MARPA-232968 format. One record per residue (C-alpha): residue number from 1; residue in one letter; x negated, y negated, z negated. Coordinates in nm, 2 decimals. Last residue first. Layout:
MARPA-232968
SITE num residu   east  north     up
SITE NUM      a      X      Y      Z
...
end
This chain:
MARPA-232968
SITE num residu   east  north     up
SITE 257      x  -3.04   1.36   2.75
SITE 256      x  -3.19   1.30   3.09
SITE 255      x  -3.20   1.60   3.33
SITE 254      x  -3.52   1.77   3.44
SITE 253      x  -3.63   1.90   3.78
SITE 252      x  -3.68   2.25   3.92
SITE 251      x  -3.39   2.31   4.15
SITE 250      x  -3.16   2.49   3.90
SITE 249      x  -3.17   2.18   3.68
SITE 248      x  -3.36   2.17   3.35
SITE 247      x  -3.31   2.04   3.00
SITE 246      x  -3.64   2.13   2.84
SITE 245      x  -3.68   2.27   2.48
SITE 244      x  -3.97   2.49   2.57
SITE 243      x  -4.04   2.42   2.94
SITE 242      x  -4.41   2.37   2.89
SITE 241      x  -4.41   2.69   2.68
SITE 240      x  -4.35   2.89   3.00
SITE 239      x  -4.06   2.95   3.24
SITE 238      x  -4.15   3.08   3.59
SITE 237      x  -3.91   3.37   3.61
SITE 236      x  -3.62   3.16   3.49
SITE 235      x  -3.68   2.90   3.76
SITE 234      x  -3.69   3.17   4.03
SITE 233      x  -3.37   3.31   3.88
SITE 232      x  -3.20   2.97   3.90
SITE 231      x  -3.30   2.93   4.26
SITE 230      x  -3.14   3.26   4.35
SITE 229      x  -2.84   3.17   4.14
SITE 228      x  -2.77   2.86   4.34
SITE 227      x  -2.80   3.02   4.68
SITE 226      x  -2.58   3.32   4.58
SITE 225      x  -2.32   3.09   4.40
SITE 224      x  -2.25   2.85   4.68
SITE 223      x  -2.34   2.48   4.64
SITE 222      x  -2.16   2.15   4.61
SITE 221      x  -1.84   2.26   4.45
SITE 220      x  -1.51   2.16   4.59
SITE 219      x  -1.38   2.51   4.59
SITE 218      x  -1.36   2.52   4.21
SITE 217      x  -1.63   2.52   3.95
SITE 216      x  -1.46   2.77   3.72
SITE 215      x  -1.36   3.02   3.99
SITE 214      x  -1.69   2.96   4.16
SITE 213      x  -1.82   2.70   4.41
SITE 212      x  -2.11   2.57   4.20
SITE 211      x  -2.16   2.22   4.07
SITE 210      x  -2.52   2.25   3.95
SITE 209      x  -2.66   2.53   3.74
SITE 208      x  -2.78   2.31   3.45
SITE 207      x  -3.03   2.50   3.25
SITE 206      x  -3.13   2.46   2.88
SITE 205      x  -3.44   2.61   2.74
SITE 204      x  -3.56   2.80   2.43
SITE 203      x  -3.88   3.00   2.42
SITE 202      x  -3.95   3.24   2.13
SITE 201      x  -4.30   3.22   1.99
SITE 200      x  -4.18   3.29   1.64
SITE 199      x  -4.34   2.96   1.53
SITE 198      x  -4.12   2.80   1.80
SITE 197      x  -3.82   2.92   1.60
SITE 196      x  -3.70   2.62   1.40
SITE 195      x  -3.78   2.35   1.65
SITE 194      x  -3.65   2.54   1.95
SITE 193      x  -3.34   2.64   1.77
SITE 192      x  -3.27   2.28   1.69
SITE 191      x  -3.33   2.18   2.05
SITE 190      x  -3.09   2.45   2.17
SITE 189      x  -2.82   2.35   1.92
SITE 188      x  -2.85   1.99   2.04
SITE 187      x  -2.79   2.09   2.40
SITE 186      x  -2.50   2.31   2.30
SITE 185      x  -2.34   2.01   2.12
SITE 184      x  -2.37   1.81   2.44
SITE 183      x  -2.21   2.10   2.62
SITE 182      x  -1.92   2.09   2.36
SITE 181      x  -1.87   1.72   2.41
SITE 180      x  -1.87   1.74   2.79
SITE 179      x  -1.64   2.05   2.80
SITE 178      x  -1.39   1.88   2.55
SITE 177      x  -1.39   1.57   2.76
SITE 176      x  -1.34   1.71   3.11
SITE 175      x  -1.37   1.36   3.28
SITE 174      x  -1.49   1.46   3.63
SITE 173      x  -1.52   1.18   3.89
SITE 172      x  -1.45   0.89   3.65
SITE 171      x  -1.70   1.03   3.40
SITE 170      x  -2.00   1.07   3.63
SITE 169      x  -2.19   0.75   3.65
SITE 168      x  -2.11   0.61   3.30
SITE 167      x  -2.16   0.96   3.15
SITE 166      x  -2.51   1.00   3.28
SITE 165      x  -2.71   0.91   2.97
SITE 164      x  -2.50   1.12   2.74
SITE 163      x  -2.58   1.44   2.93
SITE 162      x  -2.33   1.71   2.86
SITE 161      x  -2.18   1.67   3.20
SITE 160      x  -2.53   1.76   3.34
SITE 159      x  -2.43   2.11   3.24
SITE 158      x  -2.54   2.39   3.00
SITE 157      x  -2.64   2.75   3.05
SITE 156      x  -2.85   2.84   2.75
SITE 155      x  -3.17   3.02   2.82
SITE 154      x  -3.32   3.22   2.53
SITE 153      x  -3.67   3.35   2.57
SITE 152      x  -3.89   3.63   2.45
SITE 151      x  -4.19   3.77   2.65
SITE 150      x  -4.10   3.79   3.01
SITE 149      x  -3.92   3.46   2.99
SITE 148      x  -4.24   3.30   2.87
SITE 147      x  -4.42   3.17   2.57
SITE 146      x  -4.79   3.18   2.47
SITE 145      x  -5.01   3.49   2.44
SITE 144      x  -4.89   3.83   2.55
SITE 143      x  -4.90   4.14   2.32
SITE 142      x  -4.54   4.21   2.44
SITE 141      x  -4.42   4.43   2.15
SITE 140      x  -4.43   4.17   1.88
SITE 139      x  -4.26   3.91   2.09
SITE 138      x  -4.00   4.16   2.20
SITE 137      x  -3.93   4.26   1.84
SITE 136      x  -3.87   3.89   1.76
SITE 135      x  -3.62   3.88   2.04
SITE 134      x  -3.45   4.19   1.90
SITE 133      x  -3.44   4.05   1.55
SITE 132      x  -3.29   3.72   1.69
SITE 131      x  -3.00   3.89   1.86
SITE 130      x  -2.75   3.81   1.58
SITE 129      x  -2.87   3.46   1.53
SITE 128      x  -2.88   3.38   1.90
SITE 127      x  -2.53   3.53   1.96
SITE 126      x  -2.39   3.33   1.67
SITE 125      x  -2.52   3.00   1.80
SITE 124      x  -2.41   3.08   2.16
SITE 123      x  -2.05   3.15   2.03
SITE 122      x  -2.04   2.84   1.80
SITE 121      x  -2.13   2.61   2.09
SITE 120      x  -1.95   2.68   2.42
SITE 119      x  -1.69   2.94   2.31
SITE 118      x  -1.58   2.81   1.97
SITE 117      x  -1.66   2.45   2.06
SITE 116      x  -1.43   2.47   2.37
SITE 115      x  -1.16   2.64   2.17
SITE 114      x  -1.16   2.37   1.90
SITE 113      x  -1.16   2.09   2.16
SITE 112      x  -0.88   2.23   2.36
SITE 111      x  -0.68   2.31   2.04
SITE 110      x  -0.71   1.95   1.92
SITE 109      x  -0.57   1.85   2.26
SITE 108      x  -0.73   1.66   2.54
SITE 107      x  -0.49   1.45   2.76
SITE 106      x  -0.59   1.12   2.61
SITE 105      x  -0.96   1.20   2.63
SITE 104      x  -0.93   1.32   2.99
SITE 103      x  -0.87   1.68   3.08
SITE 102      x  -1.03   1.95   3.29
SITE 101      x  -1.07   2.23   3.03
SITE 100      x  -1.38   2.44   3.09
SITE  99      x  -1.49   2.76   2.91
SITE  98      x  -1.83   2.92   2.88
SITE  97      x  -2.02   3.25   2.88
SITE  96      x  -2.37   3.20   3.02
SITE  95      x  -2.59   3.24   2.71
SITE  94      x  -2.89   3.41   2.88
SITE  93      x  -3.10   3.62   2.65
SITE  92      x  -3.44   3.73   2.79
SITE  91      x  -3.70   3.97   2.64
SITE  90      x  -3.49   4.20   2.41
SITE  89      x  -3.69   4.43   2.19
SITE  88      x  -3.95   4.69   2.27
SITE  87      x  -3.90   4.84   1.92
SITE  86      x  -3.57   4.99   2.02
SITE  85      x  -3.43   4.87   2.35
SITE  84      x  -3.13   5.10   2.37
SITE  83      x  -3.02   5.13   2.01
SITE  82      x  -3.09   4.76   1.97
SITE  81      x  -2.85   4.67   2.25
SITE  80      x  -2.57   4.87   2.09
SITE  79      x  -2.64   4.71   1.75
SITE  78      x  -2.64   4.36   1.91
SITE  77      x  -2.30   4.44   2.08
SITE  76      x  -2.15   4.54   1.74
SITE  75      x  -2.27   4.22   1.58
SITE  74      x  -2.14   4.00   1.87
SITE  73      x  -1.80   4.17   1.86
SITE  72      x  -1.78   4.12   1.48
SITE  71      x  -1.87   3.76   1.52
SITE  70      x  -1.57   3.70   1.76
SITE  69      x  -1.58   3.39   1.98
SITE  68      x  -1.87   3.54   2.19
SITE  67      x  -1.65   3.83   2.30
SITE  66      x  -1.89   4.10   2.40
SITE  65      x  -1.80   4.44   2.55
SITE  64      x  -2.10   4.60   2.72
SITE  63      x  -2.20   4.70   3.07
SITE  62      x  -2.55   4.85   3.09
SITE  61      x  -2.72   4.79   3.43
SITE  60      x  -3.06   4.95   3.50
SITE  59      x  -3.03   5.32   3.54
SITE  58      x  -2.67   5.31   3.67
SITE  57      x  -2.76   5.06   3.95
SITE  56      x  -2.48   5.12   4.21
SITE  55      x  -2.23   5.21   3.94
SITE  54      x  -2.32   4.89   3.76
SITE  53      x  -2.23   4.69   4.07
SITE  52      x  -1.89   4.85   4.08
SITE  51      x  -1.84   4.78   3.71
SITE  50      x  -1.92   4.42   3.76
SITE  49      x  -1.68   4.39   4.06
SITE  48      x  -1.40   4.55   3.85
SITE  47      x  -1.45   4.32   3.55
SITE  46      x  -1.13   4.11   3.60
SITE  45      x  -0.93   4.43   3.64
SITE  44      x  -0.99   4.52   3.26
SITE  43      x  -1.24   4.78   3.13
SITE  42      x  -1.52   4.53   3.06
SITE  41      x  -1.29   4.30   2.86
SITE  40      x  -1.49   4.02   2.69
SITE  39      x  -1.80   4.03   2.90
SITE  38      x  -2.16   4.15   2.88
SITE  37      x  -2.41   4.27   3.14
SITE  36      x  -2.71   4.42   2.95
SITE  35      x  -2.98   4.45   3.21
SITE  34      x  -3.25   4.71   3.14
SITE  33      x  -3.59   4.75   3.31
SITE  32      x  -3.57   4.43   3.52
SITE  31      x  -3.84   4.32   3.75
SITE  30      x  -3.73   3.98   3.89
SITE  29      x  -3.79   4.04   4.26
SITE  28      x  -3.43   4.08   4.37
SITE  27      x  -3.15   4.34   4.37
SITE  26      x  -3.12   4.39   3.99
SITE  25      x  -3.16   4.02   3.91
SITE  24      x  -2.96   3.89   4.20
SITE  23      x  -2.65   4.11   4.12
SITE  22      x  -2.66   4.03   3.74
SITE  21      x  -2.70   3.66   3.81
SITE  20      x  -2.41   3.67   4.06
SITE  19      x  -2.19   3.82   3.80
SITE  18      x  -2.28   3.55   3.54
SITE  17      x  -2.25   3.27   3.80
SITE  16      x  -1.89   3.36   3.88
SITE  15      x  -1.74   3.67   3.73
SITE  14      x  -1.79   3.97   3.49
SITE  13      x  -2.12   3.84   3.34
SITE  12      x  -1.99   3.61   3.07
SITE  11      x  -2.30   3.68   2.85
SITE  10      x  -2.62   3.79   3.01
SITE   9      x  -2.88   4.02   2.84
SITE   8      x  -3.22   4.09   2.99
SITE   7      x  -3.49   4.36   2.92
SITE   6      x  -3.81   4.31   3.11
SITE   5      x  -4.01   4.54   3.35
SITE   4      x  -4.39   4.47   3.34
SITE   3      x  -4.49   4.29   3.65
SITE   2      x  -4.67   4.50   3.91
SITE   1      x  -5.06   4.49   3.91
end
């Protein structure tokens, strides 16, 4: 029997990993009914590739405006998604939107830290809260036992740079203090959500995508986006309650906290 199509929402989907996730999901084996591809300025030149992809898959991809730093934008986006999914709810929410400032502690400004937390921690928190009714609706509509990404799941894209145990080995290579601190905050946020909402049967996981050759990751990255995202999607498709609250790599291993 073919897998039941799922509804997916991806933030920061106009470039890099987000754009590649949209492409791989609609062109691969992850059976998607509706894919809400969200970004801050969907009508601007920076979203041209996303809009072109949406035109190729008009029945699946819905491009929506979503600025994760603005609660009113999140609320409006959630209302738009709700009008499409109805009582079927939203099965998979991927908090991918992120910002990175490459600076040491002495170079990092107050503004850098505030902006990083606004995008990397507060944004995902508000997105989870606003879309929670749609995730709960998906649980109710699924009729499936346990937890899975085909039922109701939130995957927050984190980084091994947010791991406190690996700082000593990695700091000299890539300081990025505000990014590290905010990703550590995202990790804690995810664990708190897991504890609070496991009774709702909503799965929460963190995923480290690796050092990818994208606009954010730079040309020195260790892996190309298509190869990386294909592995991530395979991981996403296989998530169960065993990975609830897990800090995962894209190649199926865990990262120390």
